Phi, psi and omega in degrees: 000319181295319177292323176301320178295316179303316181290329179295334179295342184271355181302120183087001183235012179291161182292337172208168187299316182298314181291323177302312180295321181298315181292324176296320177294324174302315180300314180297321177300313182294321177294322178297319179294313184291332177297319178297319178296316184290325175298318179292321179298318179295322178294315180294318181291328179081012177202161181077182180226175176301324181291317180294323178293318183289319195243349187246018174270155173279165185306317183289352180263004173260132188240035178280154175291154184290336181308314190279351177265001179296142186295159174278068186301316174200179185296326178297319177296320180299312183291317181295315177301315181296318181295315180299323176288313184299321181295338175271319189292320182297307177297332176296313180297320180294328176288316183289344173299337180262009181300146176287344176274114186300324182290316178296320178299319180293318179297316181295321180297318178290325185279339187300319180295319178294317180297324179295316177295318180302316180295320179297318180297308184291326178297316180297320180289326176300316180294318182295316181287317183291325182252024182263237180278169177299320181292315182295323178294317181297319180291321178292320179296320178296318177296318180297316179301323181283317190271328186304317180299335178286339189291338184290340178296335179305331188251007175278110187284125174274171179297322179294316179296323178296315180296318179297320178297313183295333179271003179076015181262316182264186184260159172271106187293335178293324177288323176297320180297323178299315178293320179299314180297318181299316181290311185293318183296324178295315181288323178302317181295316181292331180271001179059038180267142177260132178296133180291152180281345183293142179286169176307140181293148175280102188235140179224033179300324180290347174260004177090012179255117191241174173280170180296340180298330185296322179299319179291322177300312183291329178300320178281315186296323187264355189304306185297317183294323180281329179286327181230072189296339180263003181292137173247130187272000000 
């Protein structure tokens, strides 16, 4: 949902009409996927709705990785952030298609096609920017240097993720990381990107500790629901 919101901020601001529409559709895809998860979460919890889960939590109750809340600094940052996520998301969906939980398996099966397209889109733009002009390469390298250290949080297994894996419901993140590395390293080479020397970022997004960007995201994301709490969409 947080990445979907970030992409929604780009509506009307893409570098060209086709890319603008594509990124907006990515946002809609992600919102559609997360809506299915939240509907199921409300059913399992036995209280609340998809809207209350999505919009009425406090900042510390959101457990997204810090990578996806990073700002849309420029188009290179948007594409690099998207690619690092997409290279993780596609193998994750393919793994969850085999989940013992029928509902999660169904959501992943429906989402896999969208995740595959998203990865193809962001991969192509990584190559175009990295192997394009001197300016486009420099901007992509700068975005890569900033965002790459955040990507390792994707594979830091929490206790909940460990329990879900052991019960055959969730994914094995070490296997997902292997697929992620294979995909990213191939595209990095084609885009002529140099791996940054900086170590993995100290990140605790999965524990609910976020960057200052998260407060601004939630201020926009939650406004309508908090201003009109009885509204049904």
